[in-house]
VEXDO-115289 format. One line per 3 residues: number of its first residue (from 1); their letters; for each residue x, y, z of N, C-alpha, C. Coordinates in Angstrom, 2 decimals, decimal comma. Last residue first. Example, Ala and Ser with C-alpha at 12.3 -4.5 7.8 and 13.67 -1.06 7.14 Angstrom:
! VEXDO-115289
2) SA) 12,85 -2,25 7,08 13,67 -1,06 7,14 12,90 0,03 7,87 ~ 13,19 -5,69 7,80 12,30 -4,50 7,80 13,20 -3,30 7,80 .
This chain:
! VEXDO-115289
114) NKK) 15,97 12,20 -25,92 16,46 12,17 -27,14 16,35 13,73 -27,18 ~ 14,95 9,95 -23,83 14,85 11,08 -24,07 15,72 11,25 -24,84 ~ 13,05 6,89 -23,39 14,77 7,65 -23,48 14,41 8,82 -24,16 .
111) NKL) 10,57 5,26 -21,39 11,18 6,27 -22,51 12,47 7,20 -22,35 ~ 11,71 2,21 -19,94 11,61 3,79 -19,46 11,72 4,47 -21,33 ~ 9,67 -0,84 -20,26 10,45 0,14 -21,05 10,44 1,68 -20,65 .
108) KIF) 8,13 -2,84 -17,97 7,64 -1,63 -18,91 9,13 -1,26 -19,19 ~ 7,92 -6,19 -18,51 8,62 -5,25 -18,00 8,81 -3,80 -18,46 ~ 5,02 -8,80 -18,04 6,22 -7,71 -18,93 6,55 -6,48 -18,25 .
105) YRT) 4,84 -11,60 -16,85 4,67 -10,33 -16,34 5,91 -9,82 -16,85 ~ 3,19 -15,11 -18,29 4,25 -13,52 -17,81 3,95 -12,38 -17,62 ~ 2,55 -18,27 -17,31 2,15 -16,72 -16,90 3,40 -15,76 -17,07 .
102) TKN) 1,68 -21,22 -18,36 2,65 -20,40 -18,50 2,01 -18,58 -18,28 ~ 0,80 -23,88 -17,14 0,45 -23,00 -17,33 1,54 -22,13 -17,14 ~ 1,61 -26,83 -16,22 1,82 -26,45 -17,40 1,33 -25,59 -18,16 .
99) CEF) 0,36 -28,04 -13,70 -0,88 -27,43 -14,98 0,05 -27,13 -16,07 ~ 2,13 -28,53 -12,40 0,78 -28,85 -11,78 0,05 -29,10 -13,39 ~ 4,35 -26,43 -12,38 4,36 -27,20 -12,73 3,17 -28,42 -13,06 .
96) CTL) 4,03 -23,67 -14,39 3,46 -24,01 -13,15 3,55 -25,65 -13,27 ~ 6,37 -20,80 -14,91 5,68 -22,16 -15,60 5,22 -22,74 -14,34 ~ 6,90 -17,62 -15,47 6,26 -18,43 -14,31 5,58 -19,59 -15,09 .
93) SVH) 8,54 -15,01 -17,34 7,84 -16,30 -17,16 7,70 -17,04 -15,95 ~ 9,37 -11,64 -17,21 9,52 -12,66 -16,53 8,19 -13,91 -16,88 ~ 10,22 -9,69 -20,29 9,44 -10,10 -19,40 9,70 -11,33 -18,74 .
90) SGK) 10,89 -6,66 -22,25 11,24 -8,06 -21,32 10,04 -8,36 -20,62 ~ 10,71 -4,76 -25,39 10,85 -4,98 -23,99 11,06 -6,69 -23,03 ~ 11,19 -4,63 -28,25 9,68 -5,07 -27,74 9,59 -4,67 -25,65 .
87) GKQ) 13,92 -3,75 -28,28 12,78 -3,48 -28,40 11,23 -3,14 -28,57 ~ 14,77 -7,15 -28,22 15,33 -6,00 -28,08 13,80 -5,01 -28,98 ~ 13,77 -8,86 -25,07 13,54 -8,89 -26,55 13,98 -7,12 -27,12 .
84) SHM) 14,72 -11,41 -22,87 14,31 -10,37 -23,20 14,58 -10,23 -24,73 ~ 13,38 -13,31 -20,26 13,30 -12,83 -21,36 13,49 -11,52 -21,89 ~ 13,48 -15,58 -17,63 13,80 -14,00 -17,83 13,98 -13,97 -19,42 .
81) RVR) 12,00 -17,82 -16,09 12,93 -17,37 -16,73 12,56 -16,37 -17,13 ~ 11,25 -20,28 -13,31 10,95 -18,92 -13,31 11,94 -18,31 -14,48 ~ 9,28 -22,52 -12,64 10,08 -22,54 -13,82 9,95 -20,83 -14,00 .
78) CNM) 7,39 -24,80 -9,69 7,67 -23,57 -10,67 8,55 -23,43 -11,51 ~ 7,85 -26,28 -7,23 6,85 -26,48 -7,95 6,51 -25,44 -9,39 ~ 10,47 -25,37 -6,84 10,14 -26,81 -6,38 8,59 -27,18 -7,36 .
75) GPY) 11,24 -23,19 -8,02 12,42 -24,19 -7,46 11,76 -25,84 -7,61 ~ 9,49 -21,08 -6,43 9,93 -21,22 -7,51 10,87 -22,27 -7,27 ~ 5,93 -21,92 -5,53 7,24 -22,03 -5,22 8,53 -22,15 -5,85 .
72) LFM) 2,74 -21,22 -5,82 3,84 -21,15 -6,80 5,35 -20,80 -5,94 ~ -0,28 -22,99 -5,11 0,96 -21,79 -4,49 2,29 -22,14 -5,54 ~ -2,98 -23,17 -7,43 -2,11 -23,71 -6,61 -0,77 -22,61 -6,04 .
69) KCK) -4,51 -22,34 -9,45 -4,76 -22,00 -8,02 -4,42 -22,58 -6,74 ~ -4,77 -23,21 -12,19 -5,27 -24,50 -11,34 -5,12 -23,92 -9,44 ~ -4,36 -20,96 -13,21 -5,05 -21,99 -13,94 -5,82 -22,73 -12,85 .
66) HCI) -2,68 -19,10 -11,89 -3,92 -18,33 -12,99 -4,59 -19,66 -12,96 ~ -0,76 -19,74 -9,30 -1,15 -19,90 -10,57 -2,41 -19,47 -10,33 ~ 0,39 -17,24 -7,29 -0,63 -17,99 -7,31 -0,57 -18,55 -8,85 .
63) RKK) 2,33 -14,98 -7,29 2,48 -16,50 -6,53 1,88 -17,25 -6,74 ~ 1,14 -12,80 -7,75 1,62 -13,45 -8,48 2,81 -14,71 -8,62 ~ -0,04 -12,21 -5,57 -0,96 -12,75 -6,52 0,09 -13,24 -7,54 .
60) WEF) 1,97 -10,96 -3,86 1,38 -12,81 -3,74 0,47 -12,93 -4,45 ~ 2,67 -8,67 -5,17 3,69 -9,65 -4,66 3,51 -10,97 -4,39 ~ -0,07 -7,50 -5,08 0,61 -8,00 -6,61 1,65 -9,07 -6,26 .
57) PVK) -2,03 -8,42 -3,11 -1,23 -7,43 -3,17 -0,50 -8,35 -4,19 ~ -5,61 -9,06 -3,68 -4,92 -9,50 -3,40 -2,99 -8,59 -3,53 ~ -8,50 -6,29 -2,83 -7,49 -7,08 -4,21 -6,26 -7,67 -2,88 .
54) IKA) -11,47 -7,49 -1,46 -10,19 -6,63 -1,17 -9,45 -6,95 -2,40 ~ -13,75 -8,40 -0,37 -13,69 -7,49 -1,67 -12,54 -6,74 -1,65 ~ -14,50 -10,13 1,37 -14,13 -8,38 2,13 -14,12 -7,62 0,77 .
51) RQA) -14,43 -12,57 -0,14 -15,50 -11,78 0,98 -15,23 -10,52 1,27 ~ -12,01 -12,33 -0,92 -13,08 -12,70 -1,94 -14,42 -12,09 -1,20 ~ -10,25 -12,51 0,49 -10,03 -11,50 0,00 -11,25 -11,44 -0,93 .
48) YRR) -11,01 -15,06 1,91 -11,01 -13,42 2,67 -10,79 -12,63 1,75 ~ -10,51 -16,57 -0,17 -11,92 -16,30 0,27 -11,62 -15,39 0,85 ~ -7,28 -16,26 -0,02 -7,98 -16,04 -1,37 -9,72 -15,60 -0,92 .
45) ALY) -7,04 -17,18 2,23 -6,40 -16,57 2,04 -6,99 -16,11 0,91 ~ -8,08 -19,99 1,74 -8,84 -19,04 2,80 -8,21 -18,25 2,66 ~ -5,64 -20,92 -0,55 -7,67 -20,88 -0,84 -7,87 -20,09 0,37 .
42) IYR) -3,87 -20,72 0,81 -3,97 -19,80 -0,24 -5,28 -19,92 -0,32 ~ -4,22 -22,97 2,68 -3,77 -21,76 3,22 -4,24 -20,03 2,69 ~ -3,99 -25,18 0,70 -5,53 -24,82 1,61 -4,73 -23,09 2,53 .
39) NAL) -1,29 -25,36 -0,03 -2,19 -24,83 -1,06 -3,69 -24,37 -0,16 ~ -0,01 -25,72 2,29 0,22 -24,31 2,08 -1,05 -23,91 0,83 ~ -1,45 -28,13 2,85 -1,64 -27,36 3,65 -1,23 -26,22 3,46 .
36) VKN) 0,48 -29,56 0,77 -1,41 -29,16 0,97 -1,52 -28,42 1,87 ~ 2,41 -29,78 0,74 2,29 -28,53 0,22 1,02 -28,47 0,22 ~ 4,82 -29,07 3,93 3,57 -29,69 3,43 3,10 -29,09 2,43 .
33) EPF) 7,53 -28,13 3,72 7,34 -29,94 4,43 5,50 -30,20 4,18 ~ 7,80 -26,03 2,24 8,56 -27,31 1,58 8,27 -28,34 2,20 ~ 5,30 -24,81 3,18 5,29 -25,13 1,59 6,57 -26,06 1,47 .
30) IDH) 5,38 -22,74 5,03 5,51 -24,39 5,42 5,58 -24,85 3,98 ~ 5,89 -20,25 4,38 6,89 -20,78 5,15 7,01 -22,56 5,12 ~ 4,42 -19,31 2,60 5,47 -19,77 1,80 6,55 -20,14 2,80 .
27) AKQ) 1,49 -19,85 4,38 1,98 -20,67 3,28 3,46 -20,53 2,58 ~ 2,35 -17,73 5,81 2,56 -18,99 6,77 2,83 -20,49 5,35 ~ 2,35 -15,39 4,15 3,59 -16,01 4,67 3,76 -16,97 5,54 .
24) FLY) -0,76 -15,61 3,74 0,42 -16,02 2,65 1,87 -16,44 2,98 ~ -1,54 -15,33 5,74 -2,00 -16,81 5,37 -0,67 -17,00 4,44 ~ -1,33 -13,30 6,33 -0,84 -13,84 7,76 -0,84 -15,00 6,49 .
21) IMR) -2,54 -11,44 4,75 -1,41 -11,65 4,73 -0,40 -12,16 5,17 ~ -5,18 -12,19 5,47 -4,70 -12,72 4,28 -3,66 -12,71 4,30 ~ -5,36 -11,06 8,07 -5,18 -12,09 8,26 -5,17 -13,04 6,66 .
18) SNA) -5,22 -8,42 6,87 -4,24 -8,69 8,21 -3,85 -10,15 8,21 ~ -7,55 -8,23 5,44 -6,24 -7,78 5,00 -5,45 -8,77 5,54 ~ -9,26 -8,61 7,16 -9,22 -9,55 6,46 -7,96 -9,48 5,56 .
15) IQK) -8,94 -6,30 9,31 -8,90 -7,75 9,62 -8,74 -8,83 8,62 ~ -9,63 -4,60 7,21 -8,47 -4,22 7,59 -7,86 -5,85 8,21 ~ -12,34 -4,94 6,79 -11,39 -5,28 5,49 -9,91 -5,44 5,79 .
12) VIY) -13,67 -4,30 8,95 -14,16 -5,78 8,33 -12,45 -6,34 7,02 ~ -13,43 -1,88 8,79 -12,65 -2,85 10,09 -12,65 -4,06 9,45 ~ -14,25 -0,51 6,80 -13,18 -0,72 6,79 -12,58 -1,70 7,89 .
9) KPN) -17,53 -1,44 7,58 -16,88 -2,10 6,55 -15,55 -1,94 6,33 ~ -18,12 -1,30 11,00 -17,77 -0,30 10,09 -16,65 -1,72 8,68 ~ -19,89 -3,41 12,64 -18,48 -3,25 12,30 -18,54 -1,74 10,83 .
6) KNR) -22,44 -2,63 14,43 -22,38 -3,21 13,19 -20,80 -2,28 12,98 ~ -24,22 -3,52 17,09 -23,16 -3,58 16,77 -22,59 -3,64 15,61 ~ -27,73 -2,76 17,96 -26,57 -3,52 17,35 -25,31 -2,61 17,01 .
3) QPM) -28,78 -1,57 20,89 -28,60 -1,26 19,72 -27,69 -2,63 19,33 ~ -31,05 -3,01 22,97 -30,35 -2,35 22,75 -29,72 -2,00 21,46 ~ -34,44 -0,77 24,43 -33,98 -1,98 23,23 -32,32 -1,28 22,67 .
């Protein structure tokens, strides 16, 4: 009786991670010419992450709108603003032009040693 070849989970996760990063890079490259194809690449990359139960890297996660799941390309379909508040800290806000969702990424303050 032949044995079944089962891929260990870490190999499946490595393959899914490499494909996911490749799709994110392709979406970034092709977005100015074809927005629909770039959004399809983002959808497929997210599906790879869901199926393999891996996290989307933070640098790419912040390039996806949390509401409409579209690829955010600064200057074309999203606005990037930096806000600073004395004492509270600073944050970067991304506003999607498709759904008008504003996402804030807070910048941690370093503790001052007196």
